[in-house]
N, C-alpha and C positions, 0 to 999 in steps of 0.2 A: 127389444129398448132397453138403450143406456141412458144414464144419467151423469152430466158432467158436472162435476162439483163447482161450484165458483161463487160460494159466500164467503166472506172475509172473516180472517181467524176469531174474530170477537163470537159473529153469527153463530160459524160452527161449533163454538164451545158451546154457545147457550142451547144449539139445540141438540148437542151431545150430552147436556145436562139432564134434557127433557126427556130424551131416548135413555137415558140410563134410567131414569125414574119409570118409566113406560116397560121397558123390560124386564127392570128387577136387577139390574146388574150393580155389582158389585166390585171393592178394588182387588178384589181376588181373581176374578174373572181375566183369563189371558186369553188374547188373539193369538196364535200361532203362524208362523210361514212355514208351510208345508214345501215350499219349492215355489220359484222362479222359472219364467219361460222368455229368455231374451227375442223379440222377433226378428229377427236377422235376417229373413228374407222379404218381409213389409220393408223393414227399413232401410235396409240397401239398396233395393230399388228405388225407393225414393232419393237415395239420395247418389246412386250408381257409384255404389263401392261392392257389392256383392263379387266384383274377383278379386279384392284382397283374403289374403289367408286368413286372416283374424278372422272375416265372416265367414267365408269358406271352411275353412274347416271351426266354428264355433266356440272359438275362444276370446272375442270381444267384437265391440260393436267400432265401422267407422263412421261418422258421419259428418257431412259437408255442413258447412255454416249456413245457419238461416232455414236446414230441414228440421225434419222431429223423427224421433225414433220410439220403440216402445217396447215396455216389459208388462209380460202378463206375469202377477202374483196369483198362488194359492194359498188360502189359507185351511185351517183347520176345521172352520163354523162360517157360517155367512157374515158376509162382510157389506157394513150399511153406511150410508150418507155420514153416521154420525161419529164413523171414526175414521182418524187422522193419520197422515203418511206423513212423513220427511227422510230425507236421506242427509247423509255427509259424503260431502265431493272430495276429493284432494287430487294434486297436480303429482302425475310424475316424475319426480323430480332428478333421474337418472344419477344418481349417488352427489348432484350437488346440491349442497345445504340451499343457498340462495332461494333456488324454485320451490321450497317448501312451504306449499300453501294447501290451505283447504276450509272449508264453508259448510255451514248447517244448511241445506235446503229444504224453502217450504212451496208449498203451492204458491201460485200465483205472487210472485214478490214484488210484483209494482204496488201491491197493495202495501206491504211493508216495506218503504223506501229505507228505513233507520233500522233495517234488519241485514244481518252479513248476508242471507239468502237474494239479496237483492243484487251483490255483486256476482255473484256468481255467473262464470260462460255458461256452465247449464243451465236452462230452467227447468221447472216442472209446470206445465201447460195446466193440464188437470188429472184428475182421476175418473175413471169411467167406472162407475159401479153398475154393474146387473142384478137387478132384481131379484133376491131368493135365492143367490149363488155365495159360492166363497171365494170366487175367482173375481179379479179388478185389472184394468190396463190401467197403467202408468204411461202417461204420451210427456215425452221429454222435447225439449226441443233447443238450440242456438241461435245465439242474436247471429246476425248477416255477419256483425264486426266484430265477434268476439275471437278471442284469444285461440289460435290453432297450437294443438298441444293435446298431450294423452293425459285423461283423468281415468281417476280411479269411483267407482260409490263401492264405496268401503263399507257401510254401514246402511242398515234401513232402520226406522224407526215407529213402530204401530203402537198408538196412543188409544185405549180404551175407555180410558178414565181420566181425570184431571191430575190424577196421583201418581199412576203407572204408566211406565213408556216400556216397552218390548223393544231391546235393541239385536237386530241380525246381521252378524258380518258376513259380505260380500263379496266384496274383492273381485267387482265386476269394470273391465276397463271398458272406455270409451276415448277414441281416437277421433279426433273432431280438426279437417282439413278446410284447404280452402273449397270455394265452390264457385267456380268458372260457368255454370250453369244459371247461377242467380244474379238477375241485373242490378243488384243493389253489392255484389260482392267488388271487391278491387281488382278481381282479376278477371272479371266476367268477360267470357268471349259470345260474340251473340250468335257463330255461327255455329249451329250442329255439329256439322261435320266439322270442322277444325278443331272443336268440342274432343269427338273424338279421338283425333288424331293426335293431338296434343296433351291430353291428360289421360285417356283411356288406352290407346292404344302400347304394346307392351312389348314389339318392337320393332327396330326402325330400320334405316339405312344412312350411313355415313360415307360421306363421298370423301374421293383423297385422285392422288395422281398429279396432273398438271394441267394448266388451263387448254393444252393442246390436246392432250388424251384423259381424258375424267375416267375413273373408276367408283367403284362405290363398294361396300360392306357392310355386311347386316350385324344389326347389335342387338343384343336383348337386354332391354331396360329391366322389365323385371319387376318395374316399381310396386307391382300390386303381392310379389312373394316378400315373406319374413326371412330375412329383418330389416327391409329397405326405408320403412316407414318409422322403425324403432331410431335405426340410426339416422335420419333425419333429425329428431328430434334429438337425441344423443350431440349430435354436433352443435344443434341451435343453445343447448345448456352448454358445452365444452367451448364455446365462445364466448361465453357471458353476456350473450344481448340479453338486453333487461326481458324480463316476462312478458311487459307491457308492448314491445315490439313484436311479441313473435306473430303478432295476427297482422303484422307491416309485412307484404309482401315484399315493397325495397329493402329493409332492412335484414329481412330473411335472405333476399338475394346476395347481399354485400355478404353476408355472413358465409352463405355456402361457399361463394368463390373464394374466400380464406380458406376454409375446413375442408375441402376437395384436396389441396394439395397438402403437403406434411411440411412446408418448407418454415414457416414461423412458430407452430402450436400441433406438431406431430398430427396432423389432419391425416386422410385417408391413403393417400397415394403419395407415394414418390416419383417425382420427373427423373428423367433420366434418360441422356440423348449422346452417351458416351462409347456404347458399342459392346461395353461390357456389363453383361448382366447376372454376371457370378453371384449366387446370394438372392435370387429373385428369378421374376418370368418378365420375359422379353415381352416389349409391349406391344409386337405385331401378334403375340401369342393369343391373346384378351379376345374373346367374342362377346362380351356382355359386363354388364356392371356388376350383377348378383355375387358371382364368386367374390369379387373384391369385398366387397361392400360385408357380407357375410365373414370374409376374414378378418378385416379391420373389426366390424364388430365384437366377434367373440375375442381378441386378442386385445383391443385398445390399443394397438399401435401398427403406423403405417405400413402397405403393401407393398414391395417392389416387385414392377418398376410400371411408369408409365409415360405416354405421349401423348400429346395435344386430342387427339381423337379418344382416347382413353378418357381423360380428365373433364372431356365435351360429355360423353356416355354418363358418366357419371353424376354430371347436374343433371342432363337430364331426368336420369332415374329419380332424383331426390325431389326436385323441383316436382313432377308428376305425382309422385308419393302423398306431397306434401297437396298436391292440389291446382300445383300453379303450370298453367300451359307452359310448354314447353319443346323447343326443337334446339338439334345439333345444325350448326351451320357450317359451312366452310368457303374460307374465303382462298382462291386461287391467287398467283403471285403476289404474296400478303408480306407488307413492308413490316420490318422492325424497326422502328425508327429511334435508337437511343438514344438521341439529345433533343428531341423534341423540336426539331427544325423545320420536319416536313419533308426534310431531303433525304433521300438514301445514295451515299457517296459508293460508286462500284472504280475501283483502280485498276489501270492494266500498267506495265512495266513497256519499255522503249520497242521492245518485238511484240508486244501487244498480246502479252499473255498476263491474266489473272492475277491478282498480288493479294493472296486469300489472307496475309498478312495483317492487311491495311482497311481490311472491309469490315470494319466494324460493325456499320449497320448491314443488316441481312434482307434477302429477300427469300420466303421461305417460297418452297414452291406450293405447299397448302398449308392453312391452318385454320382448326378446327375450334369454333366454340359455339356459344349458345343464345339462343333469342327466349327470353321470359316474357310472357304478357303480365302487363298488370298497369294501372293507374300510377298516377305520380303526380299527389299532391303537394308534394313538395315544390313542385316545380310552374305551381297554378292552373294546371290541368291542359298546358298547351302542347305537351309532351307523353300524352296516354299512350299505351300500343306495345307493342315488340320494345324489349329492353335489352342490350347485347351485354355479357354477363361472360368473362371469360376467367376459370379457372387454373389455367394452365401458369405456374409461375413464371411468369417474364420479367415484370420490371415492378418497383412497390409503390403502391398508392397508400396515402396517409402509413408509410415504416410498416406496410403488410405487403406480402405478394397477394394480391386482387385486383379484378377487373370488374368494372360496373356497380352498379347497372347503369348501363349509356344510353339515354334515347334513339334509337335507330333514325327519329326524326331528329335529332340534331347531330347527326352525326351525317345526314344529306343535306343539311341545310349550312353547315359549316360554324354551327353554335357552337365553340371549342369552352366556352366556360359555364358550361349547362352541365352537373355533376352527371355521375361520375364518372372520370376519366374517359373524355370525350376526345382528349386530343391524341393519345396511344390509339386510340380504334379507330378514329379520321383518318389518322397516317397511315396506319395499316391496309385501307383500301382507296387511300390518296394521291399517297406522297408520291413525289416525282422523281426519276432516278438520273442523277448525272453521271457521266462515264468521265472520269478522267485517265490522264496520260500523263505516271511520274517520269518526268527525264530522269537524268545520268545527274545533274546539278541541284534535285530535289526539288525542282518548283513542278509545279502543275499544270497541264494544259487542258480544256474542257473540249471533249471531245464530241459528246452527242447528249442532249436531254431528251428524256422522253416522259412527259407526264402521263400516259396512257398505260404504260406496262402494267401499274401496281392495280389490284383490286379487279380481280377478272372473274364473270362466272360464279359468283357468290351462288351455293346452291344449300337447298335444303330438299328434304324427300316433299315428293307430291300428297296432298290430302287426299287419301282415300286410294291409293295406289302406290306402287313401286315405282314411279317414273322419277325422275331428276327436275325439281322446281328452281329455274334460275329467277333469282331475289335480287339481282344487283341494281334494279332500279328502285326496289325499296331504300336502300342503303347510297346511292349519288345519282345524279344527275347525268346524262347522256355525255360520253367524254367529246368535249368541244362546245358544247352548250353552252348558252347565255348563262343559264341555270347555273351550270357547273362552274363558270368562272367567276360568278355572283359570290357560290357557297365558298370556294376559293378566296377571294378576297376578302369575305366574313372571317375563315379561318386564319388567317394570315392577321389581321387585325383582334384577334385574340388577346387576352393579360395572359394567355397562359403560353402560348409560342413564343421560347427563348429567342430565336432567330426569325429576323425579318430576311424573305428570300425573295428572289423572283422567279418565276416558274416561267420558262419558253420551252416550245413544243418543236423540237426540230424535225418532227414528222411533218410537219405542215408546210417545211422548206419548199421548194424545188429545186429538184437537184436532176445532173445527170447520172448522177451514181446510184445503185438500187441494188440493195441485196436480198437475197431469199434462202432460206434454210430447209433443205429439204430433207427429208426422212419419215420412215413409216410413223404412223399416227400410234398404233397400238403394239408396243413390244412387250416380248412374253421372255423372263428369265429363261437362260440358256441359249439363245440364238444369237448369232453374229448380226452385226451393227452395220449398213452400209447410212454412210451421211454425204449430203451433196450441198456446199455451196456454190448459189450461181450468183454471177457475178454481172450485172446489167448496164452497160454504158449506153445511155439515153441521149449522147452527144453523136453528133454525122461522122465527125472523124474519131480514127482511133486512140485509144485510152491505154499506159501503161498503168495500172491499179495496182497498189502495195495493200496486203491482204495478210491476214493473219485468224486463223481458226482453232478455237481448242475443243475439247472435250474433257468433260469431268465428270466422275462421278461425284454425287452429293446426297447426302440426307436431305429428308425434305425439309430439311430448318435452315438449309442455306449454307452449313458445313463440308466443306469439300472434304473427301474420303480420300480420293487421287487424283490425279491426270491420267486418262486413258489414251487422249492422241491428242497431238499441235502439231500444226503444219502452219509455216509461213513462208512468204515468197513476194514474185512479183508477177505479173499477167498481163499480157497486152490486148485487150478489147475490143473487138472491131466495132466502129458507127453503129447504131443502132443494134446490139446484138448480145448475146449472153455467152458466157464462158463459165463454164462447172470446173469446180476444185472437190476432188475425191477425199474422204476420210472413213479409213475402216477399223471398226472396233471389232475386234475377237472374242467371243462368249468368254476364253479363259482371262482373259482380262479382266473380267466385272465379278464374275457370279462367286468367287470364293467371299468377297464381300458385300454380298448383296441380298444374301437368301433370309437372315435375322433384321433387314431394317425396310422401312419403306424407303427407295431409293429412286433417283432419276438420273437420266445423263443430260449436264447443262452442257450445249452448245453455243458458244459467244465466238462471234463472227465481226472484224473488225474490216474496214474500207476503206483507202486514201487514195483520192484523187486529189492532188494538188492542196488546195483549202475547203475542198468536199469530202468530208468525213461521215461515216455511216457506220452507227454500231448496231447488230442484231443479235437477240439472244431469245434462245426459246429452250424449255424442259421437255423431255422426252424420259414420261414413267416407266419402270419395267413393274411390271404383273405378273404376278405368278399365274403358272398353269391353272387350269380350273379340275375340279372331281368332277367322277361320276357316283350318280347316288340311283338307286332303282328300291325301291319301297316294295317288299314284301309281305303280303297278307293284309287282311281289312284293317283299316285303321277306325278302333272304337274305344271311347273311354273306358277306362278299366279293362283294357285287353289288350295283351302284348303284339307287337308286327316288329316288323324287321328291316332295319336300313340295311342295303348292301353297297357298300362303299368301294372304287376304285381309280388308284392315283397313280401316273406312270412318271418316273422320276426322269426330268430333262435336262439336268445338269452333268458334266464330264465327270464326277466324280460321288461317292456313293454314302447314301445318307444312312445316319445312325441312330440308335434310338427312335427309331419311326415309329409313329402310333397314332390312330385314328380315332378322334372325339368328336361327340354332340351336346351341343348345349340348348338349352329351349325350355317352355314354360310346364311346370310341374316336376323338374328337378332339383328345386331346392337350392342352387346354386351350384351344385354339383354336376359336374361333366361325366357321362358315360364314356371311358377310354379302352380300346383296344389294341394291344402292343403288335406291332409288324415286326420289328427288327430290324435288320439290313434291308436297305433297297439299293442296287447297283446301278448304274446309270442305264437308261433306256428299259429296266426293268420295271413291270407293273405289280402293285402291291395291292391287297385288298380283303376285306374282313364282312363279316358282317355283324351287326349289333341290334341289342332286343331292346326295346320300351315301350313300357306302358304309359300311357297318357293319363291323366289324372281329370284333368279338363277337356269338354268338348266343345265345338266351335272352331273357328278359323285359328289356327297354330303355326308358326315358325320355328323349327329346328333348325337349327345353324350345324352342319360338319365340317369339320377340320381337318386336314394333315398336317400334321407339326412332326419334326427331325431338330436335331441336334444343328444340322446345319439350315433347314431350310424350314421356315416359317408364316404361318398367316395365309397359308392356302385353305382356304376356303370356300362354303358354298352353302347358300339359304337354299330351304326346300318347306314353301307352304304348304301346310296340309288342312285338310276341313277333318275333325277328329268326330266321329258319330257320335250322339249321346246315348249313354249308357240308358235303356227304359227301366232297369232297376234299381238307378240312385236315384232317390227321391230325395229333394229339398227338403227337411225338416227343419224346424226348429226345436231347438234342444230344453231338455228338461235339467233344470241345475238344482240338485239339494242345497238347503241351506243350514247355517249353522246357529242357532239360537241363544240370545243371552238375555237374561233380564234385569235393569238398569233400574233402580230404584232412585 
């Protein structure tokens, strides 16, 4: 049987005085705390936080808003109903004085609204006293809308008489995070399966390539590993976000989108699209967030280097660590509209070759950002749900490189006046491409207008599986539908669109001339490439068709590395028939520039038959070859097993400084590497790497082959780790230091 204390302070003091008289206590009696036992397992299971390192390693609690947590206390003698407990709770300020706050926490603070205890984000719900025992259980809780931060219980006060309080130094951390499992939390997500995927899943997939050839890479988010949660709190403190706003996911998301990049405030990661990664790590070499966050948090200086999928992976890690549902989202054929006119201009010269220096607007082969789930009370509640957030530094928002949170619903409806940064993201998925011919006299002639090319196959990992989920319909209405047209009209009438334009769709025009670009859907680095331009004459009579076709090696962000091939000419196509034009690309033409980048071959074709003009463009991504992996030994918690890794060099030159590397849960942000030296063309490199998993259950390890000339070769290997029957999850007993305060 247990008895929960519920009397007011005045009643407790009266009862205590009566007990003192009955028991013969006097001011010399001392109630000493021998030890306290944080109930990690019970508390962690209530909050779905048992995976956090702080909890698993018995170094502190992680508690979701609106949940309880428990501390067991053991004194040197019997504790009864008339003894009183209170605590000192402080905020971890992470070195920023503005966040120095503390409260003296008493039981049932709602009874003392004029006391500082009433305003403490952590509340003491009750003290459970066990009759005749020297042990008690203190039940704490956090409000459903309390401020998410790291707190410390720094002291405990035990009062046995009205004059004497015994002060115990405790220094015990409690990290409060958002609670997507609670209906009253601003990040509540009704689906349990989605909560598990978007909050509790520590690995995932990021999609890349092109809309023609979509690939994916595994990413280790590692949100439960140290120091991800501490780093998230540190970034909020560094941002200067008012402490009262730390419990608002909208403000938190906007702050993190600025601090994940280093552009304005020495945030986590330095963006680099130059191709020169001296002094840092090539973006294609990263396989997860943890190594980046650990390095940044230790040094407090930006880590080099990253590109969009790395920024997105970091945002997913930090948001999930804080308890905000998050997913990485890839938009294929993603527009970068620099002047906010919802148009991307593409220029050709009079021989139909692209003019790279005039194309300030760009189409990225793919771009990766994030969706974060939250309510938007600042928008009246009409735009709750997924919010697009982009930490990649592209354009400034309120003078800072950041984007979002922007309601996905507002993007779909074309409501560009809704905060934040809706016009920019709307253009990324809806901009109209206009192709122009730059004449010798400097004038421009419109060749072709295509409003359907941008924003294709918007992708994220499916819930509960490794499959790709197409979420294009969440961002936009079907191309050509009345709803899509209405959304575009709404967008064009927005106050935030600087130039009013007309959007015409030349794809809908009936024409005799048709172009088609035929090539392999999936190209692996190291092979020759054959491209066929098919010119179709739909007229009954023969036609002379002017054409130009170019193949450019491009970084995924639209930057042309170099032209690989170009062909122009005139061909006579018989009526109602098709004539092919061949374009050949040798592996030696591109392999030296493709190994350290996410690149594709952009093929652009122009065909002209009198006034009939057609432009077609496609991107074929160059994928890395795969690794072969074999598991040797039983995979059991706290027991060593072996990865046997094999890779064959596909490129016509020697790979130097080659190594295999493994990243995954339990490695604390460190990779397991094994050097294999040089690998000649066609040769096989192999090694065996030993791992000892510290956590059981479904785990995903990412194996990579890395060399100076070729990076980004990786393969995810899901493994079920059998539990160690000798590993018993027990709550830890912590000895305490006692001090008497008069």
